[in-house]
Every structure is written in structure tokens, then in C-alpha cells.
C-alpha positions, 0 to 999 in steps of 0.5 A, spaced: 522 847 326 530 846 328 529 838 327 527 838 320 532 843 318 538 839 322 535 832 319 535 836 312 542 837 314 544 830 315 541 828 309 546 833 304 552 830 308 550 823 308 548 826 300 555 828 299 558 822 301 554 817 297 555 822 291 559 816 286 552 811 288 547 817 286 546 814 279 543 807 279 548 801 277 544 799 271 549 792 272 544 791 276 538 790 272 543 785 267 545 780 272 538 781 275 535 779 268 539 773 267 539 770 274 531 770 272 532 768 265 538 764 263 536 764 257 535 771 255 539 775 248 541 782 248 536 784 245 531 781 250 536 784 255 536 791 252 528 791 252 527 787 259 532 792 261 529 799 258 537 801 255 539 801 248 543 795 245 549 798 244 549 799 252 547 791 254 553 789 249 558 795 254 554 792 260 555 784 259 562 786 257 563 789 263 560 784 267 564 780 264 571 783 265 569 783 273 567 776 274 560 777 274 558 772 267 562 767 263 560 768 256 558 761 253 558 760 245 554 754 242 556 750 235 554 752 229 551 760 226 547 765 229 546 768 235 547 762 240 551 766 245 549 765 253 551 767 259 553 764 265 552 768 272 558 766 276 558 766 285 561 774 284 555 776 282 550 773 286 555 776 291 554 783 287 547 783 287 546 781 295 545 788 298 540 790 292 535 783 295 528 785 297 527 783 303 520 784 305 514 787 302 508 792 306 501 792 304 497 798 305 489 795 306 488 800 312 482 804 309 475 805 309 474 806 301 469 812 301 468 811 294 465 804 293 460 804 298 456 799 300 461 794 298 466 797 302 461 797 308 462 789 308 468 787 305 475 791 305 476 793 298 482 789 297 478 783 298 474 783 293 474 778 288 477 780 280 476 775 275 475 770 281 481 773 285 481 777 291 486 783 289 490 782 295 491 775 294 493 775 288 498 780 289 501 776 295 502 771 290 506 775 285 510 777 291 512 770 293 512 768 285 518 773 285 521 770 292 518 774 298 516 772 303 516 777 308 510 780 308 506 784 312 498 788 311 497 794 314 491 793 317 485 797 320 477 798 317 474 791 318 481 788 320 479 781 322 477 780 316 484 780 314 485 774 319 485 769 314 490 771 311 496 769 316 495 762 315 493 761 307 500 765 306 503 766 312 503 773 311 504 778 318 498 783 321 499 791 324 494 794 326 495 802 325 490 805 330 489 811 327 486 809 320 479 812 322 482 819 322 488 819 318 491 818 312 496 814 309 503 818 313 500 816 319 500 808 316 507 808 314 509 810 321 505 806 325 510 802 320 515 805 320 520 800 323 518 795 317 522 799 312 528 801 317 534 798 315 530 794 309 530 794 301 522 794 301 515 793 297 510 798 298 503 796 296 497 798 296 492 793 297 486 794 292 491 794 286 490 789 281 497 789 277 496 784 270 503 782 270 508 781 275 512 787 277 517 784 283 523 781 283 528 778 287 533 784 287 531 791 285 537 796 283 534 803 286 528 806 289 523 807 284 515 808 284 511 805 278 508 811 273 503 809 267 502 814 262 495 818 263 491 821 256 488 827 258 487 831 263 488 828 270 488 828 278 493 824 279 501 826 282 504 828 276 511 826 274 517 830 271 523 826 269 528 826 264 532 820 260 535 817 267 528 816 270 530 820 276 523 823 278 525 831 279 518 833 281 511 831 282 506 835 282 497 834 283 494 834 276 496 835 269 495 833 261 498 827 259 504 825 263 506 820 267 504 819 274 504 815 280 500 809 279 502 803 283 506 799 287 513 802 290 520 800 292 525 803 297 532 801 298 534 801 305 539 807 304 533 811 301 529 809 308 535 811 311 534 819 309 527 818 308 524 815 315 527 821 319 522 826 315 516 821 315 516 822 323 518 829 323 512 830 318 508 826 322 508 830 328 507 836 325 500 839 325 496 840 320 498 833 317 493 829 319 491 828 312 497 828 309 499 822 304 506 819 305 507 821 298 507 828 300 513 827 304 516 824 298 515 829 294 517 835 298 523 832 299 525 830 293 531 834 292 535 832 299 533 826 298 537 820 295 534 819 288 528 815 286 526 814 279 520 813 276 518 806 273 513 806 267 509 800 265 505 799 260 498 801 258 493 795 262 498 793 266 496 796 274 488 798 275 486 802 281 479 802 281 476 808 283 469 807 283 464 802 282 463 804 274 470 802 273 470 796 276 464 794 272 467 795 266 473 791 268 469 785 271 463 785 268 461 780 273 459 786 277 454 789 273 450 783 275 452 780 282 457 785 286 456 780 292 454 787 297 448 784 301 445 792 301 445 792 293 442 786 292 436 789 298 436 795 294 435 791 287 430 787 289 426 792 293 426 797 286 425 791 281 432 793 277 438 789 276 444 791 279 447 795 273 441 799 274 444 803 281 449 807 279 452 814 280 454 811 288 457 816 294 457 814 301 453 820 305 457 823 312 456 817 315 451 817 322 453 815 329 449 810 328 447 808 322 451 809 314 448 811 309 449 811 301 446 816 295 444 812 288 441 813 282 436 809 278 440 809 271 437 813 266 436 808 261 433 803 266 427 798 263 423 800 269 420 806 268 418 809 274 425 810 279 428 811 270 432 816 273 431 818 280 435 818 286 435 815 293 438 814 300 439 807 303 441 806 310 444 800 313 443 800 321 451 800 324 455 795 328 451 793 335 444 797 333 440 791 333 441 791 341 440 800 341 434 800 337 427 798 336 426 797 328 419 795 330 417 801 333 421 805 329 417 802 323 411 804 327 413 811 328 413 812 320 405 809 320 403 814 325 407 820 322 406 819 315 399 824 315 403 829 318 407 830 312 414 831 315 418 826 314 422 823 309 418 819 303 419 812 304 421 806 299 422 801 303 423 799 311 425 792 313 424 792 322 427 785 321 435 788 319 433 795 319 434 797 312 431 804 310 430 806 302 427 814 302 426 818 296 433 823 296 430 830 295 434 834 291 437 840 293 436 839 298 440 841 305 441 841 313 438 846 317 444 850 320 442 852 328 448 857 327 443 861 323 437 864 328 431 863 322 433 856 321 433 854 329 426 858 329 423 853 324 426 847 327 423 849 333 416 851 330 417 843 326 418 840 333 412 845 336 407 841 330 409 835 332 409 836 340 401 839 339 400 834 334 396 829 338 400 823 335 399 817 340 405 811 340 404 805 344 412 806 346 416 811 350 423 814 350 424 813 358 431 816 358 431 812 365 430 805 362 435 806 357 440 809 362 440 802 365 439 799 358 446 802 355 449 801 361 447 793 362 451 793 354 457 795 356 458 791 362 456 785 358 461 780 356 466 783 361 465 790 358 468 795 362 464 804 363 472 808 362 470 813 366 474 813 373 468 817 377 462 813 373 460 810 380 458 817 383 455 819 376 451 813 377 449 815 383 447 822 382 443 820 376 438 817 379 437 825 383 435 828 376 431 822 375 427 824 381 427 831 379 423 829 372 419 824 375 416 829 381 414 834 375 409 828 372 410 832 366 405 830 360 408 826 354 407 827 347 411 824 341 418 826 341 423 825 336 429 824 341 435 824 335 433 832 334 440 834 331 440 839 326 442 835 320 435 830 322 432 837 320 432 837 312 430 843 308 427 842 301 423 844 295 417 841 299 418 845 306 422 842 312 423 835 314 425 831 320 428 825 318 431 819 322 425 817 327 429 811 329 429 813 336 422 817 337 417 816 343 412 817 348 415 823 353 417 829 355 418 835 349 423 838 353 427 832 351 427 835 344 430 841 346 435 838 350 437 834 345 437 839 340 443 843 344 447 838 346 447 835 339 450 842 337 455 843 343 451 848 345 451 851 352 447 852 358 445 859 356 445 857 349 440 852 350 436 857 354 435 861 349 433 855 345 428 854 349 426 861 349 425 860 341 420 854 341 416 857 346 415 864 342 414 860 335 407 857 333 405 851 331 402 851 324 396 848 324 395 846 332 390 846 336 393 847 342 400 847 345 403 843 350 407 849 353 406 856 353 411 862 352 411 864 359 413 859 361 421 859 360 423 859 368 419 854 370 422 849 364 428 851 363 430 846 369 427 841 366 431 841 359 438 843 364 437 836 367 435 832 360 441 836 357 445 832 363 442 826 362 442 825 355 450 827 355 451 821 360 446 816 355 450 819 349 457 818 353 454 810 355 452 810 348 459 811 346 462 806 351 458 801 348 460 802 341 467 803 342 467 796 345 464 794 338 470 797 335 468 804 333 471 810 334 467 818 336 474 821 338 472 827 344 465 826 343 464 821 349 468 827 353 463 832 351 457 827 352 459 827 360 461 833 361 454 834 360 452 831 366 457 835 371 455 841 369 447 840 369 448 838 376 452 843 377 447 848 375 441 844 378 444 845 384 445 852 383 438 853 383 436 850 389 433 844 386 436 839 390 
């Protein structure tokens, strides 16, 4: 906080020193216009600069007096007057020359799934041209060649732009956890000491807004009719932005590219750095810093644009309305497969939104248009699952398909519309009003434990096991393949100790039943039809205690909470079951098994994380928590005298 106050004080001192320069120098606009189009008339200059004809005449005279312009008169009557820029004009314009451009392209684009699962939003084509390439072309036409693209999600997809356009790429390592404040923070040195444009890769701009020279810092503004949730700008006749707020009505809004002068950045970057370090700003946009400090920063102006110049598509429906190609063929594999399965055109797939991404797969929700010619699915909603990267080495999709066939008679799983064992794509019915279980609520935990006992007591036999020892070997091999690494310093010791737990379990010679394995609370779904269990990709024959252990570690339960979960499991009666594999009086015997599976399960998912991280995914501290379960499990079993 003291640093923040100090920064504001220093900025105010600089502000006072630059008081004479507080207003935009409109001579720059006049000279820039004549530099770009020497034949421009005074009336055209007035329209180009957005200032009155009388003021244009005054500015032309001023520039002429200062030796920046030479007035040339043509022969004959009429407006045959032109102006030629003198060398002094170019010297005057030099400090206003744009040095570089940054294009922000690190984000995921959750409102555009499933398209954004396959390609970053900025690389989509609009009218046959990729949005980011259109902006690069416009920048180069304006004489700006120093262009850096800030990348993150699917960063490799942008590499070809280096060879095609000579741009540079800068990686934002925090793109998955933080918002654009962090993106700009990682690019701050590219702004320092430069006049620089900041663009969004997913904007489509009809006319070229960029120039070789800019008179002052600005933010593009578009007029929004009716209610809007955009940042609404408040500015006067001089166009200096005085205030900005989220939401409003019939107003100009921050929309599109930005230009920051080197003087503006000199004051802005220390604030950016300060806010970046403040707790609670992880989801800030960089504009949040700008808006909160407008009064203390140098002037930044609104740059109002005419209607239909700047487009920022909020969802697929908006893009379809603009470029009809997306009505019929979006170019997305997931959309194509979904349309083929349902027997509908892509244009019938509407109301698309991203569901909370699982750790293995990506899922999206959609509906079939009410006016669809396919009556069977008209107005209904579905979920499409897309396997995540590398899952083909982790999951046997054929085994998953056989599991769904076996458990169909139990009516405890989601209703499948489509399952492809080759690629793992799955389309299932969406249950309106459904919700995931909440393990913090006793009655919901008990209901889920009853469902697990029902499964374990069903007598269903699968033709494949979930052997945790074999899985540990397999995941370790994946981590070490292609020169990979397991980053835990003491893994060799932990690996040796894992055999103690495996041997302990093997000696018990437990009866195997069908097990879900992925018994996280999110895979228990309360619907109008009753409690369902979804996502059976890890299911196999195993000791039923593994399901209790997995349910516990997925919810970050401690070992006493896991003991209580076991107790709840043992004291519920499975519906319709002829017999139960475990009886309520066996808690003391079974708890060490649950503890052992918690440890081995934690180690397994820690290795799983290491492999997925090698593919570019991020899981925060999940791997640390899973790894810790193994160590705690070993200690508890030693204290119980099990080895």
C-alpha cells in the first residue's frame, strides 16, 4: 500500500510538470492526414480529424507559420489549394511515431466451445481470412512491423505467423489461472519507452484504424444501443476519458484496439506492476488498473468509431449472423461429429456453453433448435464429451464402452446417445435441473454411498480389472517416456515404499466387484429420475474399498473423514441388492484398506498429473496434495502396525 501511495505521488509530480502537454496536439492529426493523403481537402481533413472546419483552417495556418507545411495553389478557380509537408513536419511528428504493437492471444475462449477446443479464437477465419492475420496485415499496411503476439493456450498454433509475417511470440505462463492484467504484466517491457498499440486477436476490424503516427493515448469506442454490460465511457467534447464503469445504456463503450504513448506507459506500468502483486487481482483485466486510476494518469482519449467497424463476437450465434459460413460448417470436428450423430445441420446446434472442464476430458452443453426438422431431438439438450490430450494412453475406450453396456440394466448411469470407442467422443442426454452431489452434506454423502453399495452388490462382472499396481507402472512409464521426468525429489524412495502398500493389499485377497474408480462427488448427479453415476472411463473390477478411498481423496478428506465415509458406506442398505460384500461391523478391518488405497490412489494421480503436465496442462497444487496422501497413508498404516 505504501508503494502504491508513493507511485501516485510521483505520478502527480510528473503530471504537474507536463501540464502544458495535457491536451492532445491536434496538429499531429492535421500533419498525419496530409502525410497519408497529400491531396486531402480541408473539408476532408475536418472529417478525418473529427474537428470543425474552422479549426482545421486555424491549424493549417499555424502549421504553415511554423514551417511544417507549404501551401501550394493550383491554376484556375475553385479549391485548387494543396499542402506539402516540409522536412520540419516529419521531425515534429517523430516523437509521435508508433513503435510497436502487442496482440493479446493467450486466452481460451470458453464462450466458443467446442471450436476453441481445437483452435484459438484469433485464428478463426471470417470471410476467408483469419482475424489475427487481418490485424497483422492492417498493422503492416500502416508501417508497423514490430509486432509481438502474447500467447498461452494452444501457443504452438501461432508459430507459423513468425515465418509468414516476421512477428514475435511471447508466452504468458499464467494464462490459465489469471486474466489480462497478468498477460500485460508479462509484456510490460515491450511497452516501456515505446508508443504501442494493444490489440485483441479475436477482433475483426472492417477498416484499418492504425497509423504511422498517433497524437495521444486512446481507447477505441463503439456506441451500444440499449442495455450493455460493456465498460461504458464518460468523456466530453475534448474526448478525454474521465470515467468508466461496467454497464449502462445507449453509450459509447471501450471496444477494440488501444494506443498507449510512451509517456502514458511511464506512469501506467508502475501501477500495472503494483496491482499485479496485490492479492485478489488475479482475475483483473488490465483495463481495471486503467479505470481505477484515470484521474492520476496522463490523459487517455476515446477514439469513437462508426457503426459496424469493430466486431468482437461474444458467441457462435453472433459469428453465424456475421459470416454465414459458420451456419453450415464451423470447421470444428466436434460440431461435425455431433451434427452427424443427431442427423441435423450444424445450424440446428444452438445454446452452446462450456461445462466445467474435467481433469481428463472437455465437455460442452448444447441444444437442438426448437424449429429443427429432426423432431426426435427438437428442443432437447445434450452434453458432448471430448477426450483431453494424451487420454488415449490413459483410457481404454473400448473397455469403457463395454462397461456402459454391462451397467445399462441398472439404470444408474447417464443416457447415452452416442459412444465412439475409437476416439472417445460421447454424447449423452442433459438432465435439466440436475446438480452434482455435495459431500459436505451428510444426506447427500449417504445417498452416494448407497449408490456405490448398490453397484458393488449388483453382481455385474466386467472383463477387465482396475489393477492399481499395474496402473502405477503404466503411468510411471508414460512420465519417463521420451526423456520425461518425475519431478518429486524423493520419488525413488516413495516408489520403493509403494510396494509395501501393494503387498499389504495383495495379502488380503479381497473379492473383486465392479467399481467406478472415479467416484468424485461431481460424478454423482441428482436428477428428477433419481441419483445417477456418470463418467465410467476408469471403471473395472477391483476391491470395493478403492471407491471409498477415491471418493475421499477427490474431496480432499483427511483420514478421519475417510473413516467416517467408510462408516456411512457400511451402514446404508443397497437398494435391490441380494447380498452385500461388506457388513457394518467390519469397519476396523476395512479402514486400513481404505487408507492404503488412499495412499496408492494419491500416488497414482500424482503421476497422472506429471504426465498431463508434460503435455502442457496445469493442475495447480493438485499433484502435491495427491502425493502427500501416499506419505500420510504410509505413516498411518505403520502406526496401525500393518508393516
